[in-house]
BANU-349638 format. One record per atom (N, C-alpha, C, O): atom name; x, y, z. Coordinates in Angstrom, 3 decimals, padded with zeros to 6 digits, always signed. Example, Ala and Ser with C-alpha at 12.3 -4.5 7.8 and 13.67 -1.06 7.14 Angstrom:
residues 2
[pt "N",[+013.190,-005.690,+007.800]]
[pt "CA",[+012.300,-004.500,+007.800]]
[pt "C",[+013.200,-003.300,+007.800]]
[pt "O",[+014.236,-003.319,+008.465]]
[pt "N",[+012.850,-002.250,+007.080]]
[pt "CA",[+013.670,-001.060,+007.140]]
[pt "C",[+012.900,+000.030,+007.870]]
[pt "O",[+013.409,+001.138,+008.039]]
//
This chain:
residues 114
[pt "N",[+000.915,-001.212,-000.074]]
[pt "CA",[+000.070,-000.006,+000.136]]
[pt "C",[+000.963,+001.132,+000.039]]
[pt "O",[+002.085,+001.146,+000.547]]
[pt "N",[+000.333,+002.307,-000.775]]
[pt "CA",[+001.170,+003.464,-000.736]]
[pt "C",[+000.230,+004.559,-000.519]]
[pt "O",[-000.850,+004.583,-001.109]]
[pt "N",[+000.579,+005.434,+000.271]]
[pt "CA",[-000.392,+006.688,+000.763]]
[pt "C",[+000.516,+007.844,+000.493]]
[pt "O",[+001.663,+007.943,+000.928]]
[pt "N",[-000.112,+008.721,-000.274]]
[pt "CA",[+000.387,+009.893,-000.571]]
[pt "C",[-000.575,+011.124,+000.055]]
[pt "O",[-001.788,+010.990,-000.108]]
[pt "N",[-000.183,+012.087,+000.627]]
[pt "CA",[-001.117,+012.953,+001.428]]
[pt "C",[-000.328,+014.397,+001.322]]
[pt "O",[+000.872,+014.547,+001.088]]
[pt "N",[-001.216,+015.315,+001.532]]
[pt "CA",[-000.889,+016.560,+001.649]]
[pt "C",[-001.946,+017.325,+002.634]]
[pt "O",[-003.159,+017.344,+002.425]]
[pt "N",[-001.305,+017.943,+003.726]]
[pt "CA",[-002.170,+018.524,+004.685]]
[pt "C",[-002.604,+019.846,+004.102]]
[pt "O",[-001.751,+020.445,+003.447]]
[pt "N",[-003.697,+020.350,+004.226]]
[pt "CA",[-004.066,+021.506,+003.675]]
[pt "C",[-004.176,+022.445,+004.884]]
[pt "O",[-004.351,+022.002,+006.019]]
[pt "N",[-004.072,+023.692,+004.625]]
[pt "CA",[-004.118,+024.713,+005.726]]
[pt "C",[-003.698,+026.036,+005.309]]
[pt "O",[-003.151,+026.137,+004.211]]
[pt "N",[-003.895,+027.179,+006.107]]
[pt "CA",[-003.562,+028.487,+005.869]]
[pt "C",[-003.780,+028.968,+004.388]]
[pt "O",[-004.982,+028.977,+004.123]]
[pt "N",[-003.087,+029.317,+003.477]]
[pt "CA",[-003.336,+029.837,+002.102]]
[pt "C",[-003.627,+028.680,+001.271]]
[pt "O",[-004.342,+028.899,+000.292]]
[pt "N",[-003.240,+027.558,+001.454]]
[pt "CA",[-003.198,+026.262,+000.705]]
[pt "C",[-004.417,+025.602,+000.990]]
[pt "O",[-004.424,+024.767,+001.894]]
[pt "N",[-005.624,+025.891,+000.248]]
[pt "CA",[-006.838,+025.182,+000.611]]
[pt "C",[-007.353,+024.164,-000.439]]
[pt "O",[-008.370,+023.505,-000.220]]
[pt "N",[-006.658,+024.048,-001.549]]
[pt "CA",[-007.103,+023.302,-002.778]]
[pt "C",[-006.552,+022.024,-002.806]]
[pt "O",[-005.328,+021.904,-002.758]]
[pt "N",[-007.365,+020.938,-002.886]]
[pt "CA",[-006.858,+019.531,-002.827]]
[pt "C",[-006.710,+019.265,-004.340]]
[pt "O",[-007.579,+019.573,-005.155]]
[pt "N",[-005.661,+018.730,-004.619]]
[pt "CA",[-005.426,+018.596,-006.100]]
[pt "C",[-004.817,+017.029,-006.311]]
[pt "O",[-003.710,+016.697,-005.886]]
[pt "N",[-005.655,+016.203,-006.978]]
[pt "CA",[-005.339,+014.811,-007.292]]
[pt "C",[-004.066,+014.904,-008.167]]
[pt "O",[-003.095,+014.191,-007.911]]
[pt "N",[-004.064,+015.807,-009.230]]
[pt "CA",[-002.947,+015.813,-010.147]]
[pt "C",[-001.576,+015.977,-009.540]]
[pt "O",[-000.572,+015.346,-009.868]]
[pt "N",[-001.667,+016.897,-008.620]]
[pt "CA",[-000.365,+017.294,-007.744]]
[pt "C",[+000.079,+016.098,-006.981]]
[pt "O",[+001.283,+015.849,-006.928]]
[pt "N",[-000.735,+015.385,-006.422]]
[pt "CA",[-000.408,+013.998,-005.607]]
[pt "C",[+000.207,+013.055,-006.678]]
[pt "O",[+001.288,+012.524,-006.422]]
[pt "N",[-000.422,+012.811,-007.874]]
[pt "CA",[+000.054,+012.063,-008.979]]
[pt "C",[+001.220,+012.536,-009.527]]
[pt "O",[+001.950,+011.745,-010.124]]
[pt "N",[+001.541,+013.785,-009.416]]
[pt "CA",[+003.042,+014.098,-009.857]]
[pt "C",[+003.895,+013.726,-008.926]]
[pt "O",[+004.973,+013.282,-009.321]]
[pt "N",[+003.655,+013.803,-007.540]]
[pt "CA",[+004.686,+013.423,-006.631]]
[pt "C",[+004.970,+011.960,-006.733]]
[pt "O",[+006.114,+011.534,-006.572]]
[pt "N",[+003.829,+011.082,-007.029]]
[pt "CA",[+004.192,+009.722,-007.213]]
[pt "C",[+004.793,+009.500,-008.405]]
[pt "O",[+005.340,+008.405,-008.537]]
[pt "N",[+004.830,+010.327,-009.377]]
[pt "CA",[+005.754,+010.003,-010.644]]
[pt "C",[+007.013,+010.298,-010.267]]
[pt "O",[+007.877,+009.681,-010.890]]
[pt "N",[+007.425,+011.127,-009.356]]
[pt "CA",[+008.794,+011.459,-009.078]]
[pt "C",[+009.479,+010.145,-008.143]]
[pt "O",[+010.541,+009.568,-008.375]]
[pt "N",[+008.480,+009.876,-006.988]]
[pt "CA",[+008.800,+008.788,-006.203]]
[pt "C",[+008.901,+007.262,-006.834]]
[pt "O",[+009.848,+006.504,-006.626]]
[pt "N",[+007.887,+006.996,-007.543]]
[pt "CA",[+007.754,+005.652,-008.063]]
[pt "C",[+007.262,+005.724,-009.743]]
[pt "O",[+006.083,+005.592,-010.073]]
[pt "N",[+008.211,+005.920,-010.570]]
[pt "CA",[+008.029,+006.075,-011.954]]
[pt "C",[+007.273,+004.685,-012.296]]
[pt "O",[+007.636,+003.646,-011.744]]
[pt "N",[+006.238,+004.706,-013.202]]
[pt "CA",[+005.628,+003.582,-013.577]]
[pt "C",[+004.395,+002.989,-012.752]]
[pt "O",[+003.722,+002.001,-013.046]]
[pt "N",[+004.270,+003.797,-011.693]]
[pt "CA",[+003.271,+003.350,-010.708]]
[pt "C",[+001.956,+003.079,-011.004]]
[pt "O",[+001.335,+002.288,-010.293]]
[pt "N",[+001.351,+003.705,-012.104]]
[pt "CA",[+000.106,+003.551,-012.503]]
[pt "C",[-000.281,+002.125,-013.082]]
[pt "O",[-001.415,+001.646,-013.067]]
[pt "N",[+000.860,+001.535,-013.594]]
[pt "CA",[+000.761,+000.216,-014.276]]
[pt "C",[+000.476,-000.859,-013.087]]
[pt "O",[-000.016,-001.966,-013.303]]
[pt "N",[+000.857,-000.374,-011.784]]
[pt "CA",[+000.768,-001.466,-010.769]]
[pt "C",[-000.434,-001.124,-009.810]]
[pt "O",[-000.551,-001.784,-008.777]]
[pt "N",[-001.365,-000.085,-010.114]]
[pt "CA",[-002.533,+000.101,-009.270]]
[pt "C",[-003.508,-000.947,-009.361]]
[pt "O",[-003.947,-001.366,-010.432]]
[pt "N",[-003.861,-001.390,-008.161]]
[pt "CA",[-004.867,-002.357,-007.977]]
[pt "C",[-006.252,-001.630,-007.613]]
[pt "O",[-007.324,-001.935,-008.136]]
[pt "N",[-006.102,-000.732,-006.747]]
[pt "CA",[-007.300,+000.144,-006.217]]
[pt "C",[-006.687,+001.433,-005.828]]
[pt "O",[-005.514,+001.441,-005.454]]
[pt "N",[-007.360,+002.490,-005.884]]
[pt "CA",[-006.950,+003.804,-005.366]]
[pt "C",[-008.183,+004.793,-005.116]]
[pt "O",[-009.244,+004.736,-005.738]]
[pt "N",[-007.933,+005.533,-004.300]]
[pt "CA",[-008.882,+006.532,-003.796]]
[pt "C",[-008.495,+007.907,-003.600]]
[pt "O",[-007.381,+008.074,-003.103]]
[pt "N",[-009.108,+008.820,-003.856]]
[pt "CA",[-008.811,+010.164,-003.899]]
[pt "C",[-009.681,+010.685,-002.795]]
[pt "O",[-010.882,+010.721,-003.061]]
[pt "N",[-009.324,+011.079,-001.652]]
[pt "CA",[-010.169,+011.644,-000.512]]
[pt "C",[-009.860,+013.079,-000.033]]
[pt "O",[-009.367,+013.268,+001.079]]
[pt "N",[-010.144,+014.062,-000.859]]
[pt "CA",[-009.932,+015.256,-000.470]]
[pt "C",[-010.552,+015.866,+000.701]]
[pt "O",[-010.024,+016.845,+001.227]]
[pt "N",[-011.654,+015.348,+001.155]]
[pt "CA",[-012.311,+015.924,+002.560]]
[pt "C",[-012.067,+015.005,+003.702]]
[pt "O",[-012.809,+015.108,+004.678]]
[pt "N",[-011.119,+014.122,+003.699]]
[pt "CA",[-010.973,+013.209,+004.830]]
[pt "C",[-010.392,+014.001,+006.187]]
[pt "O",[-009.379,+014.699,+006.203]]
[pt "N",[-011.108,+013.778,+007.104]]
[pt "CA",[-010.770,+014.264,+008.357]]
[pt "C",[-009.642,+013.556,+009.080]]
[pt "O",[-009.759,+012.348,+009.284]]
[pt "N",[-008.622,+014.165,+009.463]]
[pt "CA",[-007.513,+013.484,+010.050]]
[pt "C",[-007.532,+013.889,+011.582]]
[pt "O",[-007.842,+015.025,+011.942]]
[pt "N",[-007.162,+012.834,+012.495]]
[pt "CA",[-007.289,+013.183,+013.831]]
[pt "C",[-005.599,+013.082,+014.348]]
[pt "O",[-004.902,+012.083,+014.167]]
[pt "N",[-005.178,+014.244,+014.964]]
[pt "CA",[-003.930,+014.396,+015.523]]
[pt "C",[-003.557,+013.922,+016.863]]
[pt "O",[-002.587,+014.400,+017.451]]
[pt "N",[-004.304,+012.985,+017.372]]
[pt "CA",[-004.190,+012.612,+018.837]]
[pt "C",[-002.884,+011.907,+019.365]]
[pt "O",[-002.782,+010.682,+019.311]]
[pt "N",[-001.988,+012.627,+019.826]]
[pt "CA",[-000.913,+012.043,+020.239]]
[pt "C",[-000.944,+011.587,+021.834]]
[pt "O",[-001.624,+012.155,+022.688]]
[pt "N",[-000.223,+010.641,+022.029]]
[pt "CA",[-000.249,+009.845,+023.291]]
[pt "C",[+000.434,+010.930,+024.321]]
[pt "O",[+001.547,+011.442,+024.202]]
[pt "N",[-000.447,+011.123,+025.273]]
[pt "CA",[+000.189,+012.091,+026.265]]
[pt "C",[+000.216,+011.478,+027.625]]
[pt "O",[-000.697,+010.764,+028.040]]
[pt "N",[+001.358,+011.793,+028.353]]
[pt "CA",[+001.626,+011.387,+029.818]]
[pt "C",[+000.282,+011.459,+030.646]]
[pt "O",[-000.027,+010.534,+031.397]]
[pt "N",[-000.445,+012.490,+030.502]]
[pt "CA",[-001.580,+012.699,+031.252]]
[pt "C",[-002.655,+011.633,+030.995]]
[pt "O",[-003.481,+011.397,+031.877]]
[pt "N",[-002.677,+010.996,+029.850]]
[pt "CA",[-003.588,+010.158,+029.526]]
[pt "C",[-003.124,+008.680,+029.595]]
[pt "O",[-003.795,+007.738,+029.174]]
[pt "N",[-001.914,+008.581,+030.166]]
[pt "CA",[-001.203,+007.306,+030.270]]
[pt "C",[-000.234,+006.976,+029.242]]
[pt "O",[+000.249,+005.845,+029.300]]
[pt "N",[+000.140,+007.754,+028.311]]
[pt "CA",[+001.067,+007.649,+027.279]]
[pt "C",[+000.472,+006.421,+026.065]]
[pt "O",[-000.695,+006.405,+025.674]]
[pt "N",[+001.309,+005.656,+025.701]]
[pt "CA",[+000.863,+004.726,+024.691]]
[pt "C",[-000.269,+003.727,+025.216]]
[pt "O",[-001.205,+003.265,+024.562]]
[pt "N",[+000.048,+003.506,+026.563]]
[pt "CA",[-000.733,+002.461,+027.327]]
[pt "C",[-002.318,+003.059,+027.550]]
[pt "O",[-003.267,+002.330,+027.842]]
[pt "N",[-002.403,+004.434,+027.364]]
[pt "CA",[-003.684,+005.141,+027.484]]
[pt "C",[-004.529,+004.975,+026.244]]
[pt "O",[-005.735,+005.222,+026.268]]
[pt "N",[-003.900,+004.556,+025.155]]
[pt "CA",[-004.871,+004.335,+023.938]]
[pt "C",[-005.814,+003.063,+024.192]]
[pt "O",[-005.571,+002.112,+024.935]]
[pt "N",[-006.859,+003.258,+023.458]]
[pt "CA",[-007.791,+001.924,+023.586]]
[pt "C",[-007.116,+000.704,+023.078]]
[pt "O",[-006.184,+000.801,+022.280]]
[pt "N",[-007.556,-000.459,+023.515]]
[pt "CA",[-007.208,-001.489,+023.164]]
[pt "C",[-007.765,-002.188,+021.894]]
[pt "O",[-008.649,-001.540,+021.335]]
[pt "N",[-007.502,-003.138,+021.435]]
[pt "CA",[-007.835,-003.711,+020.287]]
[pt "C",[-009.288,-004.348,+020.273]]
[pt "O",[-010.055,-004.475,+019.319]]
[pt "N",[-009.434,-004.681,+021.489]]
[pt "CA",[-010.815,-005.339,+021.689]]
[pt "C",[-011.873,-004.114,+022.142]]
[pt "O",[-011.541,-003.121,+022.788]]
[pt "N",[-013.046,-004.377,+021.716]]
[pt "CA",[-014.061,-003.335,+022.235]]
[pt "C",[-014.856,-004.038,+023.236]]
[pt "O",[-015.652,-004.924,+022.925]]
[pt "N",[-014.635,-003.624,+024.528]]
[pt "CA",[-014.995,-004.335,+025.598]]
[pt "C",[-016.666,-004.745,+025.781]]
[pt "O",[-017.105,-005.768,+026.307]]
[pt "N",[-017.329,-003.782,+025.267]]
[pt "CA",[-018.855,-004.012,+025.359]]
[pt "C",[-019.453,-004.661,+024.033]]
[pt "O",[-020.660,-004.474,+023.873]]
[pt "N",[-018.870,-005.300,+023.189]]
[pt "CA",[-019.222,-005.808,+021.881]]
[pt "C",[-018.278,-006.880,+021.623]]
[pt "O",[-017.184,-006.675,+021.097]]
[pt "N",[-018.790,-008.284,+022.073]]
[pt "CA",[-018.109,-009.448,+021.976]]
[pt "C",[-017.634,-009.537,+020.612]]
[pt "O",[-018.502,-009.272,+019.780]]
[pt "N",[-016.390,-009.864,+020.113]]
[pt "CA",[-016.021,-010.214,+018.785]]
[pt "C",[-015.704,-009.123,+018.122]]
[pt "O",[-015.134,-009.339,+017.053]]
[pt "N",[-015.911,-007.869,+018.442]]
[pt "CA",[-015.580,-006.669,+017.700]]
[pt "C",[-014.081,-006.056,+018.016]]
[pt "O",[-013.690,-005.793,+019.153]]
[pt "N",[-013.472,-005.914,+017.062]]
[pt "CA",[-012.010,-005.387,+017.200]]
[pt "C",[-011.628,-004.071,+016.478]]
[pt "O",[-012.202,-003.779,+015.428]]
[pt "N",[-010.772,-003.349,+016.956]]
[pt "CA",[-010.319,-002.041,+016.360]]
[pt "C",[-008.704,-002.106,+015.836]]
[pt "O",[-007.789,-002.562,+016.520]]
[pt "N",[-008.590,-001.660,+014.743]]
[pt "CA",[-007.139,-001.528,+014.175]]
[pt "C",[-006.796,-000.035,+013.819]]
[pt "O",[-007.637,+000.639,+013.223]]
[pt "N",[-005.810,+000.394,+014.104]]
[pt "CA",[-005.366,+001.691,+013.655]]
[pt "C",[-004.269,+002.276,+014.407]]
[pt "O",[-003.822,+001.834,+015.465]]
[pt "N",[-003.844,+003.372,+013.739]]
[pt "CA",[-002.590,+004.198,+014.405]]
[pt "C",[-002.907,+004.829,+015.649]]
[pt "O",[-002.054,+005.550,+016.167]]
[pt "N",[-004.006,+004.659,+016.195]]
[pt "CA",[-004.602,+005.424,+017.295]]
[pt "C",[-004.895,+004.208,+018.438]]
[pt "O",[-005.465,+004.480,+019.495]]
[pt "N",[-004.528,+003.094,+018.171]]
[pt "CA",[-004.992,+001.831,+018.870]]
[pt "C",[-003.905,+001.063,+019.543]]
[pt "O",[-002.904,+000.826,+018.868]]
[pt "N",[-003.954,+000.649,+020.750]]
[pt "CA",[-002.892,-000.318,+021.391]]
[pt "C",[-001.608,+000.533,+022.084]]
[pt "O",[-001.469,+001.753,+021.994]]
[pt "N",[-000.953,-000.135,+022.601]]
[pt "CA",[+000.157,+000.504,+023.477]]
[pt "C",[+001.380,+000.227,+022.900]]
[pt "O",[+002.350,+000.021,+023.630]]
[pt "N",[+001.508,+000.182,+021.350]]
[pt "CA",[+002.670,+000.146,+020.771]]
[pt "C",[+002.704,+000.731,+019.515]]
[pt "O",[+001.811,+000.570,+018.684]]
[pt "N",[+003.912,+001.547,+019.304]]
[pt "CA",[+004.122,+002.187,+018.023]]
[pt "C",[+003.396,+003.386,+017.762]]
[pt "O",[+002.482,+003.808,+018.470]]
[pt "N",[+003.828,+003.918,+016.732]]
[pt "CA",[+003.115,+005.428,+016.178]]
[pt "C",[+002.707,+005.098,+014.708]]
[pt "O",[+003.345,+004.295,+014.027]]
[pt "N",[+001.774,+005.661,+014.329]]
[pt "CA",[+001.290,+005.817,+012.974]]
[pt "C",[+001.278,+004.314,+012.225]]
[pt "O",[+000.469,+003.470,+012.608]]
[pt "N",[+002.207,+004.028,+011.150]]
[pt "CA",[+002.059,+002.667,+010.485]]
[pt "C",[+002.341,+001.611,+011.551]]
[pt "O",[+001.667,+000.588,+011.667]]
[pt "N",[+003.413,+001.936,+012.342]]
[pt "CA",[+003.875,+000.718,+013.388]]
[pt "C",[+002.696,+000.569,+014.177]]
[pt "O",[+002.338,-000.601,+014.311]]
[pt "N",[+001.968,+001.469,+014.758]]
[pt "CA",[+000.829,+001.070,+015.504]]
[pt "C",[-000.193,+000.545,+014.822]]
[pt "O",[-000.833,-000.324,+015.414]]
[pt "N",[-000.536,+000.849,+013.687]]
[pt "CA",[-001.570,+000.117,+012.841]]
[pt "C",[-001.253,-001.200,+012.580]]
[pt "O",[-002.149,-002.038,+012.684]]
[pt "N",[+000.095,-001.605,+012.192]]
[pt "CA",[+000.431,-002.953,+011.877]]
[pt "C",[+000.484,-003.826,+013.233]]
[pt "O",[+000.179,-005.019,+013.257]]
[pt "N",[+000.886,-003.127,+014.302]]
[pt "CA",[+000.856,-003.894,+015.649]]
[pt "C",[-000.554,-004.130,+016.083]]
[pt "O",[-000.854,-005.215,+016.582]]
[pt "N",[-001.462,-003.155,+015.921]]
[pt "CA",[-002.838,-003.582,+016.293]]
[pt "C",[-003.298,-004.644,+015.476]]
[pt "O",[-003.982,-005.516,+016.011]]
[pt "N",[-003.032,-004.717,+014.243]]
[pt "CA",[-003.781,-005.635,+013.155]]
[pt "C",[-003.240,-006.969,+013.725]]
[pt "O",[-004.006,-007.926,+013.836]]
[pt "N",[-001.982,-007.056,+014.077]]
[pt "CA",[-001.447,-008.249,+014.588]]
[pt "C",[-001.908,-008.823,+016.025]]
[pt "O",[-001.980,-009.975,+016.453]]
[pt "N",[-002.170,-007.659,+016.556]]
[pt "CA",[-002.918,-007.978,+018.083]]
[pt "C",[-004.332,-008.694,+017.801]]
[pt "O",[-004.802,-009.663,+018.398]]
[pt "N",[-004.829,-008.039,+016.846]]
[pt "CA",[-006.457,-008.569,+016.546]]
[pt "C",[-006.148,-010.029,+015.783]]
[pt "O",[-007.004,-010.904,+015.915]]
[pt "N",[-005.176,-010.265,+015.139]]
[pt "CA",[-005.212,-011.540,+014.576]]
[pt "C",[-004.748,-012.601,+015.863]]
[pt "O",[-005.280,-013.709,+015.935]]
[pt "N",[-003.968,-012.273,+016.620]]
[pt "CA",[-003.603,-013.159,+017.782]]
[pt "C",[-004.943,-013.140,+018.631]]
[pt "O",[-005.056,-014.198,+019.250]]
[pt "N",[-005.851,-012.380,+018.820]]
[pt "CA",[-006.870,-012.382,+019.489]]
[pt "C",[-007.816,-013.360,+018.871]]
[pt "O",[-008.429,-014.154,+019.585]]
[pt "N",[-007.963,-013.334,+017.542]]
[pt "CA",[-008.916,-014.249,+016.807]]
[pt "C",[-008.449,-015.680,+016.737]]
[pt "O",[-009.227,-016.631,+016.809]]
[pt "N",[-007.199,-015.787,+016.600]]
[pt "CA",[-006.444,-017.290,+016.775]]
[pt "C",[-006.982,-017.628,+018.132]]
[pt "O",[-007.673,-018.641,+018.235]]
[pt "N",[-006.754,-016.938,+019.111]]
[pt "CA",[-007.052,-017.441,+020.419]]
[pt "C",[-008.437,-017.836,+020.745]]
[pt "O",[-008.751,-018.848,+021.372]]
[pt "N",[-009.339,-016.829,+020.201]]
[pt "CA",[-010.730,-017.312,+020.104]]
[pt "C",[-011.150,-018.443,+019.373]]
[pt "O",[-012.108,-019.108,+019.766]]
[pt "N",[-010.577,-018.701,+018.431]]
[pt "CA",[-010.861,-019.889,+017.569]]
[pt "C",[-010.454,-021.094,+018.325]]
[pt "O",[-011.216,-022.045,+018.501]]
[pt "N",[-009.160,-021.036,+018.799]]
[pt "CA",[-008.776,-022.128,+019.608]]
[pt "C",[-009.467,-022.328,+020.700]]
[pt "O",[-009.469,-023.509,+021.047]]
[pt "N",[-010.160,-021.483,+021.489]]
[pt "CA",[-010.739,-021.669,+022.542]]
[pt "C",[-012.077,-022.246,+022.284]]
[pt "O",[-012.489,-023.213,+022.925]]
[pt "N",[-012.858,-021.579,+021.219]]
[pt "CA",[-014.050,-022.241,+020.546]]
[pt "C",[-013.926,-023.760,+020.252]]
[pt "O",[-014.828,-024.535,+020.568]]
[pt "N",[-012.775,-024.171,+019.632]]
[pt "CA",[-012.726,-025.583,+019.240]]
[pt "C",[-012.497,-026.391,+020.524]]
[pt "O",[-012.961,-027.528,+020.606]]
[pt "N",[-011.853,-025.887,+021.448]]
[pt "CA",[-011.609,-026.909,+022.648]]
[pt "C",[-012.969,-027.076,+023.329]]
[pt "O",[-013.234,-028.151,+023.867]]
[pt "N",[-013.857,-026.050,+023.334]]
[pt "CA",[-015.251,-026.075,+023.841]]
[pt "C",[-015.955,-026.939,+023.249]]
[pt "O",[-016.603,-027.788,+023.860]]
[pt "N",[-015.917,-026.832,+021.912]]
[pt "CA",[-016.702,-027.853,+021.208]]
[pt "C",[-016.413,-029.184,+021.334]]
[pt "O",[-017.254,-030.066,+021.505]]
[pt "N",[-014.999,-029.364,+021.236]]
[pt "CA",[-014.600,-030.756,+021.406]]
[pt "C",[-014.955,-031.438,+022.794]]
[pt "O",[-015.081,-032.658,+022.906]]
[pt "N",[-015.109,-030.523,+023.865]]
[pt "CA",[-015.641,-031.031,+025.166]]
[pt "C",[-016.859,-031.160,+025.371]]
[pt "O",[-017.218,-031.563,+026.478]]
[pt "N",[-017.834,-030.851,+024.352]]
[pt "CA",[-019.395,-030.721,+024.651]]
[pt "C",[-019.874,-032.187,+024.502]]
[pt "O",[-021.060,-032.469,+024.668]]
//
């Protein structure tokens, strides 16, 4: 996955897909031939929530498990006690995978003993 973004603000308020494509041409010539799927999201809202000591630092972020909905999990750069940005996204995805494997193993043990 490749993500190209430009944060708008101040005098620069125009979102331009062609500008982002030009950046990709410089960084990855020939990228268009490799595209499987793409999205241009000019109105995407971004959250800049940094872990703060007052909130428990990284461990103050929500866990991957949604406590009040059994079997629902979260993944993202704002989830879990490990990493920032892409590292946190991948770490939370791995934690969900481990939770699902554990859940499956537990379910199979219960069914076998029934």
